[in-house]
C-alpha positions as protocol buffer text, in pm:
chain_id: "A"
residue {
  index: 1
  type: MET
  ca { x: -1483 y: 1090 z: 900 }
}
residue {
  index: 2
  type: PRO
  ca { x: -1443 y: 958 z: 528 }
}
residue {
  index: 3
  type: ASP
  ca { x: -1323 y: 1197 z: 281 }
}
residue {
  index: 4
  type: ILE
  ca { x: -1575 y: 1362 z: 39 }
}
residue {
  index: 5
  type: LEU
  ca { x: -1540 y: 1453 z: -331 }
}
residue {
  index: 6
  type: THR
  ca { x: -1796 y: 1622 z: -543 }
}
residue {
  index: 7
  type: ILE
  ca { x: -1777 y: 1638 z: -917 }
}
residue {
  index: 8
  type: THR
  ca { x: -1923 y: 1892 z: -1129 }
}
residue {
  index: 9
  type: LEU
  ca { x: -1901 y: 1842 z: -1486 }
}
residue {
  index: 10
  type: LYS
  ca { x: -2136 y: 2125 z: -1593 }
}
residue {
  index: 11
  type: PRO
  ca { x: -2077 y: 2431 z: -1347 }
}
residue {
  index: 12
  type: ALA
  ca { x: -2203 y: 2758 z: -1417 }
}
residue {
  index: 13
  type: VAL
  ca { x: -2163 y: 3131 z: -1271 }
}
residue {
  index: 14
  type: ASP
  ca { x: -2506 y: 3201 z: -1105 }
}
residue {
  index: 15
  type: PHE
  ca { x: -2645 y: 3553 z: -1117 }
}
residue {
  index: 16
  type: ALA
  ca { x: -2937 y: 3642 z: -931 }
}
residue {
  index: 17
  type: THR
  ca { x: -3125 y: 3992 z: -925 }
}
residue {
  index: 18
  type: SER
  ca { x: -3469 y: 4143 z: -920 }
}
residue {
  index: 19
  type: THR
  ca { x: -3701 y: 4390 z: -1102 }
}
residue {
  index: 20
  type: ASP
  ca { x: -4003 y: 4563 z: -1031 }
}
residue {
  index: 21
  type: HIS
  ca { x: -4199 y: 4379 z: -1299 }
}
residue {
  index: 22
  type: VAL
  ca { x: -4101 y: 4113 z: -1568 }
}
residue {
  index: 23
  type: GLU
  ca { x: -4273 y: 4184 z: -1895 }
}
residue {
  index: 24
  type: ALA
  ca { x: -4177 y: 4150 z: -2272 }
}
residue {
  index: 25
  type: GLY
  ca { x: -4086 y: 4471 z: -2475 }
}
residue {
  index: 26
  type: PRO
  ca { x: -3963 y: 4732 z: -2243 }
}
residue {
  index: 27
  type: LYS
  ca { x: -3607 y: 4770 z: -2088 }
}
residue {
  index: 28
  type: LEU
  ca { x: -3614 y: 4620 z: -1748 }
}
residue {
  index: 29
  type: TYR
  ca { x: -3387 y: 4777 z: -1479 }
}
residue {
  index: 30
  type: CYS
  ca { x: -3265 y: 4532 z: -1222 }
}
residue {
  index: 31
  type: ALA
  ca { x: -3095 y: 4550 z: -893 }
}
residue {
  index: 32
  type: GLU
  ca { x: -2752 y: 4495 z: -814 }
}
residue {
  index: 33
  type: PRO
  ca { x: -2696 y: 4119 z: -870 }
}
residue {
  index: 34
  type: ARG
  ca { x: -2578 y: 3845 z: -619 }
}
residue {
  index: 35
  type: ILE
  ca { x: -2313 y: 3643 z: -799 }
}
residue {
  index: 36
  type: ASP
  ca { x: -2230 y: 3261 z: -684 }
}
residue {
  index: 37
  type: PRO
  ca { x: -2058 y: 2971 z: -802 }
}
residue {
  index: 38
  type: GLY
  ca { x: -2303 y: 2720 z: -927 }
}
residue {
  index: 39
  type: GLY
  ca { x: -2378 y: 2374 z: -1042 }
}
residue {
  index: 40
  type: GLY
  ca { x: -2489 y: 2062 z: -874 }
}
residue {
  index: 41
  type: GLY
  ca { x: -2154 y: 1955 z: -732 }
}
residue {
  index: 42
  type: VAL
  ca { x: -2037 y: 2287 z: -665 }
}
residue {
  index: 43
  type: ASN
  ca { x: -2345 y: 2366 z: -454 }
}
residue {
  index: 44
  type: VAL
  ca { x: -2324 y: 2030 z: -297 }
}
residue {
  index: 45
  type: ALA
  ca { x: -1978 y: 2106 z: -180 }
}
residue {
  index: 46
  type: ARG
  ca { x: -2064 y: 2466 z: -68 }
}
residue {
  index: 47
  type: ALA
  ca { x: -2340 y: 2325 z: 138 }
}
residue {
  index: 48
  type: ILE
  ca { x: -2114 y: 2070 z: 307 }
}
residue {
  index: 49
  type: SER
  ca { x: -1859 y: 2355 z: 380 }
}
residue {
  index: 50
  type: ARG
  ca { x: -2126 y: 2569 z: 512 }
}
residue {
  index: 51
  type: LEU
  ca { x: -2240 y: 2279 z: 768 }
}
residue {
  index: 52
  type: GLY
  ca { x: -1871 y: 2248 z: 895 }
}
residue {
  index: 53
  type: GLY
  ca { x: -1755 y: 1954 z: 692 }
}
residue {
  index: 54
  type: GLY
  ca { x: -1443 y: 1871 z: 493 }
}
residue {
  index: 55
  type: VAL
  ca { x: -1489 y: 1854 z: 116 }
}
residue {
  index: 56
  type: ARG
  ca { x: -1307 y: 1883 z: -206 }
}
residue {
  index: 57
  type: ALA
  ca { x: -1470 y: 1988 z: -541 }
}
residue {
  index: 58
  type: LEU
  ca { x: -1339 y: 1863 z: -876 }
}
residue {
  index: 59
  type: VAL
  ca { x: -1491 y: 2119 z: -1132 }
}
residue {
  index: 60
  type: VAL
  ca { x: -1451 y: 2109 z: -1510 }
}
residue {
  index: 61
  type: VAL
  ca { x: -1393 y: 2473 z: -1616 }
}
residue {
  index: 62
  type: GLY
  ca { x: -1276 y: 2691 z: -1923 }
}
residue {
  index: 63
  type: GLY
  ca { x: -1246 y: 3020 z: -2005 }
}
residue {
  index: 64
  type: ALA
  ca { x: -1299 y: 3349 z: -1829 }
}
residue {
  index: 65
  type: MET
  ca { x: -1647 y: 3252 z: -1686 }
}
residue {
  index: 66
  type: GLY
  ca { x: -1459 y: 2939 z: -1544 }
}
residue {
  index: 67
  type: ASP
  ca { x: -1168 y: 3168 z: -1384 }
}
residue {
  index: 68
  type: ARG
  ca { x: -1432 y: 3348 z: -1226 }
}
residue {
  index: 69
  type: LEU
  ca { x: -1612 y: 3047 z: -1074 }
}
residue {
  index: 70
  type: LEU
  ca { x: -1286 y: 2926 z: -940 }
}
residue {
  index: 71
  type: SER
  ca { x: -1234 y: 3265 z: -749 }
}
residue {
  index: 72
  type: LEU
  ca { x: -1578 y: 3267 z: -636 }
}
residue {
  index: 73
  type: LEU
  ca { x: -1502 y: 2915 z: -477 }
}
residue {
  index: 74
  type: ALA
  ca { x: -1174 y: 3037 z: -332 }
}
residue {
  index: 75
  type: ALA
  ca { x: -1353 y: 3324 z: -156 }
}
residue {
  index: 76
  type: GLU
  ca { x: -1577 y: 3084 z: 6 }
}
residue {
  index: 77
  type: GLY
  ca { x: -1280 y: 2858 z: 122 }
}
residue {
  index: 78
  type: VAL
  ca { x: -1386 y: 2545 z: -59 }
}
residue {
  index: 79
  type: PRO
  ca { x: -1095 y: 2338 z: -186 }
}
residue {
  index: 80
  type: VAL
  ca { x: -1093 y: 2297 z: -537 }
}
residue {
  index: 81
  type: GLU
  ca { x: -920 y: 2062 z: -818 }
}
residue {
  index: 82
  type: ALA
  ca { x: -979 y: 2227 z: -1142 }
}
residue {
  index: 83
  type: CYS
  ca { x: -986 y: 2006 z: -1466 }
}
residue {
  index: 84
  type: ARG
  ca { x: -933 y: 2269 z: -1770 }
}
residue {
  index: 85
  type: VAL
  ca { x: -1098 y: 2246 z: -2087 }
}
residue {
  index: 86
  type: ALA
  ca { x: -1107 y: 2471 z: -2388 }
}
residue {
  index: 87
  type: GLY
  ca { x: -1491 y: 2561 z: -2389 }
}
residue {
  index: 88
  type: GLU
  ca { x: -1601 y: 2847 z: -2184 }
}
residue {
  index: 89
  type: THR
  ca { x: -1801 y: 2764 z: -1868 }
}
residue {
  index: 90
  type: GLY
  ca { x: -2170 y: 2841 z: -1872 }
}
residue {
  index: 91
  type: HIS
  ca { x: -2370 y: 3096 z: -1640 }
}
residue {
  index: 92
  type: SER
  ca { x: -2718 y: 3106 z: -1544 }
}
residue {
  index: 93
  type: LEU
  ca { x: -2952 y: 3414 z: -1455 }
}
residue {
  index: 94
  type: ALA
  ca { x: -3245 y: 3423 z: -1200 }
}
residue {
  index: 95
  type: VAL
  ca { x: -3479 y: 3741 z: -1199 }
}
residue {
  index: 96
  type: THR
  ca { x: -3746 y: 3781 z: -938 }
}
residue {
  index: 97
  type: ASP
  ca { x: -4046 y: 3989 z: -1029 }
}
residue {
  index: 98
  type: ALA
  ca { x: -4073 y: 4192 z: -699 }
}
residue {
  index: 99
  type: ALA
  ca { x: -4443 y: 4266 z: -793 }
}
residue {
  index: 100
  type: SER
  ca { x: -4541 y: 3888 z: -795 }
}
residue {
  index: 101
  type: GLY
  ca { x: -4258 y: 3717 z: -614 }
}
residue {
  index: 102
  type: GLU
  ca { x: -4217 y: 3479 z: -919 }
}
residue {
  index: 103
  type: GLN
  ca { x: -3867 y: 3378 z: -1017 }
}
residue {
  index: 104
  type: PHE
  ca { x: -3765 y: 3355 z: -1383 }
}
residue {
  index: 105
  type: ARG
  ca { x: -3452 y: 3121 z: -1444 }
}
residue {
  index: 106
  type: PHE
  ca { x: -3230 y: 3137 z: -1754 }
}
residue {
  index: 107
  type: THR
  ca { x: -2941 y: 2916 z: -1802 }
}
residue {
  index: 108
  type: VAL
  ca { x: -2665 y: 2954 z: -2080 }
}
residue {
  index: 109
  type: PRO
  ca { x: -2481 y: 2669 z: -2154 }
}
residue {
  index: 110
  type: GLY
  ca { x: -2100 y: 2619 z: -2187 }
}
residue {
  index: 111
  type: GLY
  ca { x: -1886 y: 2497 z: -2467 }
}
residue {
  index: 112
  type: PRO
  ca { x: -1907 y: 2125 z: -2559 }
}
residue {
  index: 113
  type: VAL
  ca { x: -1626 y: 1885 z: -2442 }
}
residue {
  index: 114
  type: SER
  ca { x: -1417 y: 1717 z: -2682 }
}
residue {
  index: 115
  type: GLU
  ca { x: -1320 y: 1340 z: -2680 }
}
residue {
  index: 116
  type: SER
  ca { x: -984 y: 1379 z: -2568 }
}
residue {
  index: 117
  type: GLU
  ca { x: -1097 y: 1620 z: -2291 }
}
residue {
  index: 118
  type: ALA
  ca { x: -1346 y: 1340 z: -2196 }
}
residue {
  index: 119
  type: GLN
  ca { x: -1052 y: 1114 z: -2133 }
}
residue {
  index: 120
  type: THR
  ca { x: -879 y: 1378 z: -1934 }
}
residue {
  index: 121
  type: ILE
  ca { x: -1170 y: 1426 z: -1701 }
}
residue {
  index: 122
  type: LEU
  ca { x: -1203 y: 1043 z: -1643 }
}
residue {
  index: 123
  type: GLU
  ca { x: -817 y: 1046 z: -1541 }
}
residue {
  index: 124
  type: ARG
  ca { x: -855 y: 1346 z: -1304 }
}
residue {
  index: 125
  type: ILE
  ca { x: -1150 y: 1171 z: -1158 }
}
residue {
  index: 126
  type: SER
  ca { x: -945 y: 857 z: -1101 }
}
residue {
  index: 127
  type: GLU
  ca { x: -681 y: 1043 z: -935 }
}
residue {
  index: 128
  type: ALA
  ca { x: -912 y: 1234 z: -714 }
}
residue {
  index: 129
  type: VAL
  ca { x: -1133 y: 959 z: -577 }
}
residue {
  index: 130
  type: PRO
  ca { x: -1078 y: 905 z: -205 }
}
residue {
  index: 131
  type: GLU
  ca { x: -1015 y: 545 z: -96 }
}
residue {
  index: 132
  type: ASN
  ca { x: -1332 y: 436 z: 101 }
}
residue {
  index: 133
  type: GLY
  ca { x: -1477 y: 765 z: 89 }
}
residue {
  index: 134
  type: PHE
  ca { x: -1781 y: 923 z: -66 }
}
residue {
  index: 135
  type: VAL
  ca { x: -1818 y: 1065 z: -408 }
}
residue {
  index: 136
  type: VAL
  ca { x: -2092 y: 1285 z: -541 }
}
residue {
  index: 137
  type: LEU
  ca { x: -2161 y: 1328 z: -902 }
}
residue {
  index: 138
  type: SER
  ca { x: -2413 y: 1604 z: -919 }
}
residue {
  index: 139
  type: GLY
  ca { x: -2557 y: 1822 z: -1199 }
}
residue {
  index: 140
  type: GLY
  ca { x: -2582 y: 1789 z: -1569 }
}
residue {
  index: 141
  type: VAL
  ca { x: -2357 y: 1629 z: -1838 }
}
residue {
  index: 142
  type: PRO
  ca { x: -2236 y: 1859 z: -2100 }
}
residue {
  index: 143
  type: LYS
  ca { x: -2235 y: 1805 z: -2478 }
}
residue {
  index: 144
  type: GLY
  ca { x: -1976 y: 1581 z: -2605 }
}
residue {
  index: 145
  type: LEU
  ca { x: -1966 y: 1334 z: -2311 }
}
residue {
  index: 146
  type: PRO
  ca { x: -2188 y: 1012 z: -2348 }
}
residue {
  index: 147
  type: ASP
  ca { x: -2511 y: 939 z: -2192 }
}
residue {
  index: 148
  type: ASP
  ca { x: -2313 y: 665 z: -2001 }
}
residue {
  index: 149
  type: PHE
  ca { x: -2046 y: 873 z: -1849 }
}
residue {
  index: 150
  type: PRO
  ca { x: -2190 y: 871 z: -1498 }
}
residue {
  index: 151
  type: GLN
  ca { x: -2144 y: 496 z: -1526 }
}
residue {
  index: 152
  type: LYS
  ca { x: -1789 y: 533 z: -1628 }
}
residue {
  index: 153
  type: VAL
  ca { x: -1751 y: 731 z: -1335 }
}
residue {
  index: 154
  type: GLN
  ca { x: -1900 y: 452 z: -1112 }
}
residue {
  index: 155
  type: ALA
  ca { x: -1652 y: 203 z: -1228 }
}
residue {
  index: 156
  type: LEU
  ca { x: -1349 y: 436 z: -1110 }
}
residue {
  index: 157
  type: VAL
  ca { x: -1521 y: 505 z: -763 }
}
residue {
  index: 158
  type: ALA
  ca { x: -1583 y: 127 z: -736 }
}
residue {
  index: 159
  type: GLN
  ca { x: -1203 y: 74 z: -774 }
}
residue {
  index: 160
  type: ARG
  ca { x: -1132 y: 276 z: -468 }
}
residue {
  index: 161
  type: HIS
  ca { x: -1421 y: 120 z: -262 }
}
residue {
  index: 162
  type: ALA
  ca { x: -1592 y: 456 z: -236 }
}
residue {
  index: 163
  type: ARG
  ca { x: -1958 y: 529 z: -219 }
}
residue {
  index: 164
  type: LEU
  ca { x: -2120 y: 705 z: -519 }
}
residue {
  index: 165
  type: ILE
  ca { x: -2406 y: 940 z: -488 }
}
residue {
  index: 166
  type: VAL
  ca { x: -2545 y: 1070 z: -803 }
}
residue {
  index: 167
  type: ASP
  ca { x: -2805 y: 1354 z: -880 }
}
residue {
  index: 168
  type: THR
  ca { x: -2832 y: 1415 z: -1241 }
}
residue {
  index: 169
  type: SER
  ca { x: -3113 y: 1470 z: -1500 }
}
residue {
  index: 170
  type: LYS
  ca { x: -3227 y: 1401 z: -1886 }
}
residue {
  index: 171
  type: ALA
  ca { x: -3067 y: 1123 z: -2085 }
}
residue {
  index: 172
  type: PRO
  ca { x: -2789 y: 1025 z: -1850 }
}
residue {
  index: 173
  type: LEU
  ca { x: -3029 y: 985 z: -1576 }
}
residue {
  index: 174
  type: LEU
  ca { x: -3281 y: 782 z: -1798 }
}
residue {
  index: 175
  type: HIS
  ca { x: -2981 y: 568 z: -1890 }
}
residue {
  index: 176
  type: LEU
  ca { x: -2875 y: 476 z: -1545 }
}
residue {
  index: 177
  type: ILE
  ca { x: -3228 y: 383 z: -1477 }
}
residue {
  index: 178
  type: SER
  ca { x: -3277 y: 178 z: -1781 }
}
residue {
  index: 179
  type: ALA
  ca { x: -2934 y: 17 z: -1809 }
}
residue {
  index: 180
  type: PRO
  ca { x: -2793 y: -21 z: -1483 }
}
residue {
  index: 181
  type: THR
  ca { x: -2445 y: -201 z: -1453 }
}
residue {
  index: 182
  type: ALA
  ca { x: -2422 y: -207 z: -1065 }
}
residue {
  index: 183
  type: PRO
  ca { x: -2610 y: -51 z: -785 }
}
residue {
  index: 184
  type: LEU
  ca { x: -2532 y: 310 z: -692 }
}
residue {
  index: 185
  type: GLY
  ca { x: -2479 y: 411 z: -341 }
}
residue {
  index: 186
  type: VAL
  ca { x: -2725 y: 658 z: -369 }
}
residue {
  index: 187
  type: LEU
  ca { x: -2967 y: 804 z: -641 }
}
residue {
  index: 188
  type: ARG
  ca { x: -3115 y: 1126 z: -572 }
}
residue {
  index: 189
  type: LEU
  ca { x: -3411 y: 1249 z: -815 }
}
residue {
  index: 190
  type: ASP
  ca { x: -3690 y: 1488 z: -801 }
}
residue {
  index: 191
  type: ARG
  ca { x: -4053 y: 1439 z: -871 }
}
residue {
  index: 192
  type: SER
  ca { x: -4046 y: 1593 z: -1233 }
}
residue {
  index: 193
  type: GLU
  ca { x: -3769 y: 1358 z: -1314 }
}
residue {
  index: 194
  type: MET
  ca { x: -3942 y: 1060 z: -1174 }
}
residue {
  index: 195
  type: GLU
  ca { x: -4240 y: 1141 z: -1374 }
}
residue {
  index: 196
  type: LYS
  ca { x: -4051 y: 1161 z: -1705 }
}
residue {
  index: 197
  type: ALA
  ca { x: -3901 y: 825 z: -1640 }
}
residue {
  index: 198
  type: MET
  ca { x: -4221 y: 667 z: -1554 }
}
residue {
  index: 199
  type: GLY
  ca { x: -4418 y: 854 z: -1816 }
}
residue {
  index: 200
  type: ARG
  ca { x: -4698 y: 953 z: -1567 }
}
residue {
  index: 201
  type: SER
  ca { x: -4762 y: 1181 z: -1291 }
}
residue {
  index: 202
  type: MET
  ca { x: -4654 y: 1115 z: -943 }
}
residue {
  index: 203
  type: ARG
  ca { x: -4950 y: 1217 z: -731 }
}
residue {
  index: 204
  type: SER
  ca { x: -4904 y: 1061 z: -399 }
}
residue {
  index: 205
  type: VAL
  ca { x: -4625 y: 976 z: -142 }
}
residue {
  index: 206
  type: ALA
  ca { x: -4726 y: 620 z: -191 }
}
residue {
  index: 207
  type: ASP
  ca { x: -4651 y: 646 z: -583 }
}
residue {
  index: 208
  type: ASN
  ca { x: -4324 y: 798 z: -489 }
}
residue {
  index: 209
  type: LEU
  ca { x: -4228 y: 529 z: -264 }
}
residue {
  index: 210
  type: ALA
  ca { x: -4334 y: 256 z: -504 }
}
residue {
  index: 211
  type: TYR
  ca { x: -4128 y: 359 z: -782 }
}
residue {
  index: 212
  type: CYS
  ca { x: -3819 y: 421 z: -538 }
}
residue {
  index: 213
  type: ARG
  ca { x: -3879 y: 53 z: -427 }
}
residue {
  index: 214
  type: GLU
  ca { x: -3877 y: -38 z: -798 }
}
residue {
  index: 215
  type: LEU
  ca { x: -3562 y: 124 z: -860 }
}
residue {
  index: 216
  type: VAL
  ca { x: -3393 y: -53 z: -544 }
}
residue {
  index: 217
  type: ALA
  ca { x: -3534 y: -387 z: -661 }
}
residue {
  index: 218
  type: ARG
  ca { x: -3400 y: -340 z: -1017 }
}
residue {
  index: 219
  type: GLY
  ca { x: -3044 y: -274 z: -881 }
}
residue {
  index: 220
  type: VAL
  ca { x: -3036 y: 92 z: -981 }
}
residue {
  index: 221
  type: ALA
  ca { x: -2920 y: 204 z: -649 }
}
residue {
  index: 222
  type: ARG
  ca { x: -2902 y: 83 z: -278 }
}
residue {
  index: 223
  type: ILE
  ca { x: -3068 y: 388 z: -168 }
}
residue {
  index: 224
  type: VAL
  ca { x: -3307 y: 602 z: -362 }
}
residue {
  index: 225
  type: VAL
  ca { x: -3423 y: 955 z: -250 }
}
residue {
  index: 226
  type: SER
  ca { x: -3695 y: 1120 z: -406 }
}
residue {
  index: 227
  type: GLY
  ca { x: -3838 y: 1476 z: -394 }
}
residue {
  index: 228
  type: HIS
  ca { x: -4196 y: 1522 z: -340 }
}
residue {
  index: 229
  type: GLY
  ca { x: -4239 y: 1923 z: -372 }
}
residue {
  index: 230
  type: ALA
  ca { x: -4263 y: 2122 z: -81 }
}
residue {
  index: 231
  type: GLN
  ca { x: -4404 y: 1836 z: 121 }
}
residue {
  index: 232
  type: GLY
  ca { x: -4072 y: 1666 z: 168 }
}
residue {
  index: 233
  type: SER
  ca { x: -3867 y: 1371 z: 30 }
}
residue {
  index: 234
  type: ALA
  ca { x: -3927 y: 995 z: 9 }
}
residue {
  index: 235
  type: MET
  ca { x: -3654 y: 731 z: 63 }
}
residue {
  index: 236
  type: VAL
  ca { x: -3621 y: 372 z: 12 }
}
residue {
  index: 237
  type: ALA
  ca { x: -3296 y: 232 z: 180 }
}
residue {
  index: 238
  type: GLY
  ca { x: -3320 y: -158 z: 148 }
}
residue {
  index: 239
  type: ASP
  ca { x: -3643 y: -279 z: 322 }
}
residue {
  index: 240
  type: ARG
  ca { x: -3676 y: 51 z: 499 }
}
residue {
  index: 241
  type: GLN
  ca { x: -3945 y: 280 z: 355 }
}
residue {
  index: 242
  type: VAL
  ca { x: -3983 y: 641 z: 483 }
}
residue {
  index: 243
  type: PHE
  ca { x: -4103 y: 982 z: 430 }
}
residue {
  index: 244
  type: CYS
  ca { x: -3969 y: 1298 z: 575 }
}
residue {
  index: 245
  type: HIS
  ca { x: -4212 y: 1578 z: 593 }
}
residue {
  index: 246
  type: ALA
  ca { x: -4055 y: 1913 z: 539 }
}
residue {
  index: 247
  type: PRO
  ca { x: -4110 y: 2203 z: 783 }
}
residue {
  index: 248
  type: GLN
  ca { x: -4298 y: 2511 z: 635 }
}
residue {
  index: 249
  type: VAL
  ca { x: -4078 y: 2809 z: 548 }
}
residue {
  index: 250
  type: PRO
  ca { x: -4128 y: 3118 z: 333 }
}
residue {
  index: 251
  type: VAL
  ca { x: -4030 y: 3035 z: -20 }
}
residue {
  index: 252
  type: ARG
  ca { x: -3777 y: 3303 z: -151 }
}
residue {
  index: 253
  type: SER
  ca { x: -3565 y: 3101 z: -395 }
}
residue {
  index: 254
  type: LYS
  ca { x: -3561 y: 2733 z: -489 }
}
residue {
  index: 255
  type: ILE
  ca { x: -3227 y: 2757 z: -631 }
}
residue {
  index: 256
  type: GLY
  ca { x: -2979 y: 2503 z: -507 }
}
residue {
  index: 257
  type: ALA
  ca { x: -3238 y: 2369 z: -267 }
}
residue {
  index: 258
  type: GLY
  ca { x: -3198 y: 2013 z: -392 }
}
residue {
  index: 259
  type: ASP
  ca { x: -2796 y: 2043 z: -399 }
}
residue {
  index: 260
  type: ALA
  ca { x: -2839 y: 2136 z: -42 }
}
residue {
  index: 261
  type: LEU
  ca { x: -3023 y: 1838 z: 34 }
}
residue {
  index: 262
  type: VAL
  ca { x: -2761 y: 1612 z: -122 }
}
residue {
  index: 263
  type: GLY
  ca { x: -2480 y: 1803 z: 65 }
}
residue {
  index: 264
  type: ALA
  ca { x: -2641 y: 1761 z: 393 }
}
residue {
  index: 265
  type: PHE
  ca { x: -2732 y: 1397 z: 331 }
}
residue {
  index: 266
  type: THR
  ca { x: -2389 y: 1302 z: 225 }
}
residue {
  index: 267
  type: PHE
  ca { x: -2227 y: 1504 z: 550 }
}
residue {
  index: 268
  type: SER
  ca { x: -2439 y: 1302 z: 753 }
}
residue {
  index: 269
  type: LEU
  ca { x: -2381 y: 960 z: 617 }
}
residue {
  index: 270
  type: ALA
  ca { x: -2007 y: 1039 z: 614 }
}
residue {
  index: 271
  type: GLN
  ca { x: -2044 y: 1100 z: 1005 }
}
residue {
  index: 272
  type: GLY
  ca { x: -2191 y: 752 z: 1043 }
}
residue {
  index: 273
  type: GLU
  ca { x: -2544 y: 858 z: 1077 }
}
residue {
  index: 274
  type: THR
  ca { x: -2829 y: 634 z: 952 }
}
residue {
  index: 275
  type: PRO
  ca { x: -2996 y: 685 z: 617 }
}
residue {
  index: 276
  type: GLU
  ca { x: -3312 y: 812 z: 805 }
}
residue {
  index: 277
  type: GLU
  ca { x: -3108 y: 1088 z: 997 }
}
residue {
  index: 278
  type: ALA
  ca { x: -2935 y: 1159 z: 680 }
}
residue {
  index: 279
  type: LEU
  ca { x: -3266 y: 1228 z: 517 }
}
residue {
  index: 280
  type: LYS
  ca { x: -3385 y: 1472 z: 785 }
}
residue {
  index: 281
  type: TRP
  ca { x: -3059 y: 1677 z: 758 }
}
residue {
  index: 282
  type: GLY
  ca { x: -3110 y: 1684 z: 378 }
}
residue {
  index: 283
  type: VAL
  ca { x: -3462 y: 1801 z: 401 }
}
residue {
  index: 284
  type: ALA
  ca { x: -3378 y: 2067 z: 663 }
}
residue {
  index: 285
  type: ALA
  ca { x: -3098 y: 2185 z: 455 }
}
residue {
  index: 286
  type: ALA
  ca { x: -3335 y: 2229 z: 143 }
}
residue {
  index: 287
  type: ALA
  ca { x: -3569 y: 2415 z: 360 }
}
residue {
  index: 288
  type: ALA
  ca { x: -3296 y: 2648 z: 502 }
}
residue {
  index: 289
  type: THR
  ca { x: -3196 y: 2708 z: 126 }
}
residue {
  index: 290
  type: VAL
  ca { x: -3534 y: 2780 z: 5 }
}
residue {
  index: 291
  type: GLY
  ca { x: -3562 y: 3046 z: 283 }
}
residue {
  index: 292
  type: THR
  ca { x: -3271 y: 3222 z: 123 }
}
residue {
  index: 293
  type: GLU
  ca { x: -3254 y: 3500 z: -156 }
}
residue {
  index: 294
  type: GLY
  ca { x: -3145 y: 3447 z: -502 }
}
residue {
  index: 295
  type: THR
  ca { x: -2856 y: 3206 z: -524 }
}
residue {
  index: 296
  type: ALA
  ca { x: -2774 y: 3203 z: -164 }
}
residue {
  index: 297
  type: LEU
  ca { x: -2747 y: 2869 z: 15 }
}
residue {
  index: 298
  type: LEU
  ca { x: -2816 y: 2753 z: 365 }
}
residue {
  index: 299
  type: GLY
  ca { x: -2679 y: 2873 z: 688 }
}
residue {
  index: 300
  type: ARG
  ca { x: -2568 y: 2623 z: 970 }
}
residue {
  index: 301
  type: ALA
  ca { x: -2779 y: 2759 z: 1242 }
}
residue {
  index: 302
  type: GLU
  ca { x: -3112 y: 2770 z: 1031 }
}
residue {
  index: 303
  type: THR
  ca { x: -3040 y: 2411 z: 917 }
}
residue {
  index: 304
  type: GLU
  ca { x: -2997 y: 2297 z: 1259 }
}
residue {
  index: 305
  type: ALA
  ca { x: -3319 y: 2471 z: 1387 }
}
residue {
  index: 306
  type: LEU
  ca { x: -3527 y: 2317 z: 1102 }
}
residue {
  index: 307
  type: PHE
  ca { x: -3383 y: 1966 z: 1151 }
}
residue {
  index: 308
  type: ALA
  ca { x: -3586 y: 1967 z: 1460 }
}
residue {
  index: 309
  type: LYS
  ca { x: -3893 y: 2041 z: 1292 }
}
residue {
  index: 310
  type: CYS
  ca { x: -3859 y: 1762 z: 1032 }
}
residue {
  index: 311
  type: ARG
  ca { x: -4070 y: 1461 z: 1079 }
}
residue {
  index: 312
  type: VAL
  ca { x: -4008 y: 1124 z: 944 }
}
residue {
  index: 313
  type: GLU
  ca { x: -4299 y: 879 z: 871 }
}
residue {
  index: 314
  type: ARG
  ca { x: -4204 y: 504 z: 828 }
}
residue {
  index: 315
  type: PHE
  ca { x: -4425 y: 280 z: 588 }
}
C-alpha cells in the first residue's frame, strides 16, 4: 500500500467535558475532561491508525501545549514528525449541556508563524512527502502563512508524484477555489463551506452535486467530496456523480466526524479501492465518530458495521 502522510499546520489539544446546564453568570462545575490530540490532519492520522492503516503525521507544534499534543499522539501509537515553531500550540474546549444534550465548542488559537518558520515548514514537508504516496493537508492555516500556502504544498507534493487531498477552510479554501493552479487529487468541503463559496444556501443534493461538478470542470480538483449534513456526502469524480446516504446513529458529538471521513476515504483509496467504495468508508467512519463521546473518534468494528448500512445512489 502506498505511504500516507498527513499535514497539520494548526493542531490543537482538545478538551471535552460536560456540565449539568450551561448558562451565563454562575460558576459551572464540569466533569473530568477527556483530552485528545486534535486538528484536521492529526485526527485524519488517528482515524487511519484506528482502521489498521499505516500513516505518518507531520505536525507544526510549539510550547508546552505542543509537547502535550505530541505525548498524546505517542500514547496512541501514531508516528509523528514534529516541526517546531516558537508560538504556543492552540487548544479547544467542548462542553456538553447534560440537560439539553447541546454541545458548546470554543477554540483558543496558537501563536502566529514567522516568515522564516514558514520556509522551514515547507522544507520539512518537502522532505516528508512520500514518493507516489498520499498526502492529506487538513485543518486550518495559522496566522503568518499566506492564503496560497496549500498551493505551495501542492507544488511540493507534485514533485514526488503523490496525490494530495485537501480539507481546509476560510480564505485558503476560497483561494483554492477561485484561483486553481492545477487540479488537486481530492478536495473535501462541508455544506457550510460550499455555501460561503457560492454565496447562497445549498438546499438539495442536486445543488450540492452541481457545485461539485463545477469545481471539477474548472480544474479545482479531480475528485470533490462535499458533506450534506446528517444525510450523507456527495461526490463527483470525473463523470461519476454519487451520493452516499449516511446510516442513522445517535448523535453524541460531531467533533472529528469530517476528519474521520477524510481518513477512511484516503485509507480506502490507498488500498486501491474505487472512489465510490472510499466514499462509503468515509461516511461510515463519520457516522461512527458522531456516535462517540466528546473528542473520541471511530472504532474499527463500529465503522465496519456501519459500512454495510451506507447506500450509494448514482446520478
